[in-house]
Each structure stands twice: as structure tokens, then as C-alpha cells.
N, C-alpha and C positions, 0 to 999 in steps of 0.2 A: 791613151798611150798603152802599148803592150810591152811586157817585159818577158823575154825568153830566157829561161834559166836552165843551165845544164847542171847535172849533179856534181857536187864537189865536196872535198874534205876541207873544212875551214881551218885556217891558221891565223891567229892574230888577236888583237885587243880592240875593243870598241869602248869609247867613252860614251856612256849612256846620256842621252839628252836630258835636259831639266824636266822635272815633273810638271805635267800640264795641270794636274789637280792643285798642286801647291802654287803654281804661278797664277792661276785664276784667282785664288784666294788672296795672295799677296798683292796683286795689282788692284783688286777691289779695296782692300784695306788702305793701301796708299792713296787711292782716289778719294777716300772718305776722311783722310787725316788732314788736319789743318797744319800745313807746312810742307816741306820738301822731303820726299823719300827717294831712295835709290834701290831698285830691284835688279839684282845681278844674276847672271846665268839664265838668260831668257832666250828661248827659241821661238821664232815668229811663225808658229803654225797658224792655220786659218782660224782655229778656235780661239787662240790667244789674241789674235788681231781683232776678233769680235768683241772680246772683253775690253781691250784697249779702247775700241770705238765706243763702247758703252759708258766707260767712265768719262770719256770726253763729252759725251752727251749730257752727263750729269754735272759737268762743269769743271772737271779736272784738267790741268794742263800737263801734257805728256811730251817729253822729248825722247826720241828713240836713238839708241846707239847700236853698235853691231851686236852686242849680246847683253845689253842692259837698258834699263829705263830710268829716267828721272821724272818723277811724278809730283806735281804740286796740287794737293787737294784743298778742299775747303769744306766747312761744315755743311751738311746736306740741306739744313733748313735755311741757310743763307742764300740759297740759289733761287732765282726768279721762277715764278710759276708761269704756266703757258702750255704749249704743246711740245711734247718730246717724242722723237722717233728713234727706235732702236732696231737695228738690223743685226740679228744674232747668228746669221749664217746657218750652220748646222750644229751649233754648240748648245747642247742641253744645259751645261753648267752656266753659260752666259745668261741664258733665258731665265732659268730658275733662280739664279742668284740676284739678278737685277730686278725681277718683278716686285719683291717686297720693298726694295729701296725706292723704286719708282712710285710705289703707293704712298710713300712718306712725303714726296715732293708736293703733293696736291695738284700736280699738273695732269692734263689729259695726255696719256701715254699710249703709244701704239708700238707693238712689237711684231716684227716680221722675221721670216727665216726661210730656209731652203730645204730641199730634200724632205725627209720624214719628220723634221723637227716639230712642226706644229700639229702633227698627228700623235706625237708622244703625249702621255698622260699629263694633264695640268689640273685635273679635277680637285686635287688637294687644295690648291690656292683658290680655285673658283668657289669652293665651299667655305673657306676661311675668310675670304675678303667680302663677306656678306654685307658689311657696313658701307661699301662703296659700289663702284661700277666695275664689272668684270664681264667682258664678252669675248668668247673664244670661238673662232671658226678655223677651218683648215688653212686659211690664208693669213690670219692675223689674230692678235690678242689686243683688246682695248681695255685700258685700266684707268681708274681715277679713285684715289683714296682707298679707304677700307681697312687700314691696318692700325691697330691700337694695342696698347699694353694690356696684359691680363693673362689668362690661362688658355693655352692652345693644346689641342689634341690632334696628333697626326698618326697615320698608319706608318708602321716601321718597315713594311715590305713592298712599298712602291718605289721610292727613290730617296736616298738620304739627302739629295740636293735640295729638297723642300725644307728639311730641317736646317741645313746650312744657310739657305736664303733667309730664314727667320733669324738665325744667329747673327747675321750681318746687320739686320735692321732693328730688332727689338731693343738692343742696348742703347740705341739713340733716343728712345722714348723716355719721358720723364719718370714713369713708374716701372717697378719691376715686373717681369713676366716669367711664366713657367711653361715649358713644353713637356707635355706627357706623351710618350711614344707608345702606341699600341703594338704589342708583340704579334708576330715575331719581328725583332729589330735586326734588319739586315744592313750590311755595309756600315756597321758601327765605326770601323776604322776611318772612314771618310769624315765622320763627325769629329773624331778625335784629332784628325789633321786640322780641321777647321778651328777647334779650340786652341790648339798649339799656336797657330798662326795669328789668331785674334789676340792671344796673350803677347805675342811678339810686337803687336801694334797697340798695346795698352788697354785692350778690352777684355773683361773677365766674364766668363760663364763657366758653369761646372755641373756635373752630374751629382745630384743629391742621393740618387739611387740608380740602379741600372737602366731605368726607363724614364727618368725625370731630369730635365735640365732646368737649372735656376739661372735667370739672366737679370742681374741688377740693372735698373734704369739710370738715366742721366749720365751715361758714359760718353766719352769722345775718343775717337781714334787718334793715336799719336804717330807722327812720322817715324820711319825706321830705315836703317840700312840692312837690307834683307837679301840673302843669297838662296836661290831656289835649289833644292836638292835634286839629285838624279831620280829618274822615273822608273820605279820598279816594274810597272806594267810593260814598259818598253824593253827593259832588261829581260823579261820573260821570253821574248822571241829568240834572243841570242842564247839564253839559258837552255831552252829546248833544243835548239840547233846543236849546241855543244854537248848536251846530254845524249843525243843520238849519234852525232858524228865526231865529237871531240874537238880539241884544239882551240877553244874560245875562252877568252877572259874578258871581264867587264870592269870598268872603273867609273868614277864619278858618282858613286852611291853613298848614302848615309847609313852607317851601320846601325844606328839607333832609330831608324825611320819608323813612323807609325803608319805608313802606307799599308793598307790591307794586302796589296799585291806582293808585298815582301814574302808572303807565304809560298810563293813559287819555289823558293829555295827548299823549304820543307817538303813540298810535294815532289820535287825532282829527286830528293834524297829517298823518299818513301818508294818511289818507282825503281830505284836502284842506281841512279846517277851518282858520280863521284864529284863532290863539290868541295872546294877548299877556299877559305877566305883568309887573306893575308894582306896587311898594310893597305887596306882600302880597295883591294882588288879581289874579285871573285873568279875562280877558275872552274871551268866545267869540262868534265871528261865522262865518256860513256861507261855504263855498266850494263849488266843484263837487265833490261827494263821489263818490269812486270806490271800489268794493269792493276789499278786500285780503284776504290771509291773516292771521289773528290766532292767536297761540299763547296758549292760556288756562292753561298749566301753572302759572304763578306768580300768576295773578289770577282765580281761578274765579268770584268774586262779580260780576265784570263781565259774565259770560256773557249774562244776559237782556237787559240794555240794549244790548249790542253786537249782538244779533240785531235790535233795533229800528234801530240805526244802519245795519246792512246792508240793511234794508228800504227805506231812503231813499237808498241809494247806487246809482250806476250799475254795471251788471255784477254779477259774482258775488263774494260774501263767503264765505270759508271759515273756520270757527272750529275750530281743532285742539286736541287734548288736552282735550276738554270732558267726558269721561266722568264725572268726579266730580260734575257738575251733577245727575246722576240720583239721587244719594243725599243731597240737601239736604232742606229743609223740604217740597219737592215734588220730583218728577222734573222738574227745570227745563227739560230739553230737550223732553220730551213736553208739558209745560204750555205752553211758548212756541210749539211747533209747533201745538198745538190752537187757541190763541187768535189767533195771528198769521194762520193760515189763514182764520179768520172775518173778518179785516181785509184780505184780498186778497193776502197775502204768499205767494210761492212759496218754501217752506222744506221741507227734508228733512234726515234725519240717519242715521247709523249709530251704533253704541255710543259712539264717541269723537269724532265729527266732525259739524258742522252746516254745511249749505249754505243760503245765502239768495241768491235771484236776483231781487231787486227785488219790485215789487208792482203791483197794479192799483188805481187810485184808487177810494175808496169812493163809491158813488152813492146810498147810503141810510144812515141811522143804523144803528149796530151795537151789539151787546151782547157783552161778554166777561166771563170769570170770573178772579178773582185766585188761585184755587186754594189759598187759605189760605197764601199765600207772599208775604211783604213785598216781595221783589225783583221778583216777577212783577207785583204791583200797581203799583209805581213805574215799571217799564218800560212797562207798558200806558198809564200816564198820559202818558209822554213821547210815545208813538205817537199818542194821542188828540189832543194839542195840535197835532200836525203833520199830522193827517188833513184830509179834506175835509168830513166829516160828523160829527155828534155821536157819541160813544162812551160807553156806559154800562158802568162797571166794577162788577161784583157782588163783594161781599166786600172792599171797599176798606179796611175798618177794620184789616186784618191788618198795615198799615204800623206799628202800635204796637209790634210786636216789636222793631224796630230804630230807628225814626224817628217818634216820636209826633207831631211837628209838621210832618210832610211835607206834608199837604194845605194847611195854613196857609201854608207857605213857597211851595209850588207855585202856589197861586192868587194869591199876592202879586205874581206876575209878569204877571198878566193886566192889560191896559190897563183902568184904572178898575174892575178886578176884575169885569169883565162877562162872563167866559167861562162861568160856571156857570149 
């Protein structure tokens, strides 16, 4: 599907969809709890549907409502052994969170996916599950056993999803465990989000020092009534749009969120945008935007839209610690370089850093490709709204991976919806 966008000055409010990161975690906790949980404020993106399918494979019963789930879980060790098949779609969270839990079942487990999912790094688990069977090819992962209590050492600069995966499974073992994280520790905020949601479902784990997690054994998940908070990474697209063009407000967010992507508010203020928070609503108005250095270590999902922000700021924007963007649904650095250059942006990179030095105004309509990556598509939409000429985005349907209602919400900001 293509999306032709004409430049416009936005006006209106967007209720930000529920956090995909929080929803993954809450759904898994509910699936592991003995009893009935209710998960409220759920958006059925492709990634979330993959996690729902995963807990059903593990034996949970799930009833879907329009924006909530009723989940009846059962203790993991009460489930029959045998062969289990998991289709994770393109969801890295689903795959990395379920792998350690599957290892606890004792079953022969097969994981499949689509796109670049199984090309993304899994070597952390492959080396840790040395006590069982672990076979990884570009088409599948086969796993049986291999997870036990004890001391674990993980790199902190590959993906925090591996740490979270262990935090779901290690508390279920009889003995305590410890996770030592090798610095640099990136995306710490995602681990903090995991710890908060685990506690909401009755499971305790904590940092004993900045690089060590202590996990008591013999724990069990308790059912809960849980409401998923708004997604700060999705808010970022509308925040950048409002900071360049003005007239945007966002609701549905948690002011005390521990999501790392909440830092978008600080970044936009540092660039010069005018942001006001009042009674649960965030208002975005433009200022004189000035390029800055941005450290992406704890907020990698913001990378593509921050490149768009840099394109509309004066001077140079430098994005540091961006290397993990190369192993997402696309190589997000290469993808944004390719597409932004078509739009007149002076952008370059090395393996871990991106430079943006402003842009030349568009003098004719342009066409770009979403590269089958939801965050690329949404970032290009923000650019198109702020450009001088129409921009046609090829493959715009890929937003369904994380934000199925994106185009509806985005076009709702158009005056009289006349921009398409």
C-alpha cells in the first residue's frame, strides 16, 4: 500500500496507543499466573498477537475483547511435555522472552518467524543454554532444556530483551539466581520496566548494584488486573511533528513512566521545542530548533524519528551509540540514509554514529520506501507533513506491526482532513 501525503500544519489531539513493551510483559506475566488476569488497554498489533499466540502455545487460555484480554494461566511446570511450535512473526520481544520459558518446559520447541527476525542476534542464549539443545538457522530455532538456576553473565550492549527473558523464567526455578551484566549496559530502562511489571504480578527481582540482578527462586506469578500505559516511543512521532509544525497534543501517557523513550520530551526541549504538560496532556509547539548531540544507548527506537528532527534543525545533529539500529526490522541507519537523501537531507554515518546537517527544501514531489519497517514508515510520515511538496510512501502498511491505527491518528491532525 502507498500513502501520498501533502504538507500540512497539524491541529488536534492524539490519544497515544498502549505501550507495546509493557503489553508484551503483562501478557506473559498473566499467562504464567495461576488464575485469571485482566489486561486492559490493549492494541492488537502484529507483535502483540504473536505474544498472545505464544502464551496460548504454553497452555494459557485467552479471551479477546475489543481493547482488553482475559487470560487464565497455569504454572509452567504443570503443562505436558511434547513438541511445541511458536510463530513469532517479526517480534523480537516475543522470541527472546519466550525462549527461556520454553526451555523450562522440557519440550522440544521450534521457533519460526518472518522478515529479518531470525537473522537478528540470538548468540547470547545459544551460549547460555549450553546444558540443553539449541540450534539456530536463518529459518528456525530448535530448543530443548538447558536453563538452570545459578549465576549468569550477559553482555549489556546487545539487547536488554535477553535480560528480560531470563527475568521471566529464573524466578520459577527452585534456587536463587544472579545476572551479572557486562558493561556498557544499554537500554536499562527496559529492564526497569520489566521489574515494575513483574512486581505487579507478584514476582520480585532487584538490582543489588548497577550491574547485578538478584532473583530469588521458588516464586510464582499471581494474577492481576493490569492497565497498559501509553507508548512513549509512539508519542515521539507526534512530538517531533508538533515540535516542527506545532498544534499537536497527546494524551494517554503515564507521567511517572519508566520507559526509556520518555526522554523524547527532554530531547525536544534541548532542541528548542516548547512543551507543556498539564493534567495528563502533553502540548507540543515549535521553537527555533538547533541541532544537538543525542545519546541513543537507552532509547534506540527513537533513532529514525530523531533523524527527521535533525533534518529540520539548524546546524549539525549527531546521534551517538546508534549501532543497534542496524539489527532491527531493517538496517535503520542505512534505510533512513537512503530515504532521507531522496528528500534532500545531508546525512552520513559510520557503524555507530549518524550525522545530520540540515536539508535542501523539496522543489518537486518525492517518493520514498518504508523498507518494510514500521518505524521507518512513521518517521517518513512526519517528514512528509513538514516538507514543501507531496511525498509518496511506498509500503506504508507495515505500521501494522506496532501501531495499526497510525494512519487514522496521523490524518486526524490534518485541518479538515484535507492533506491526503
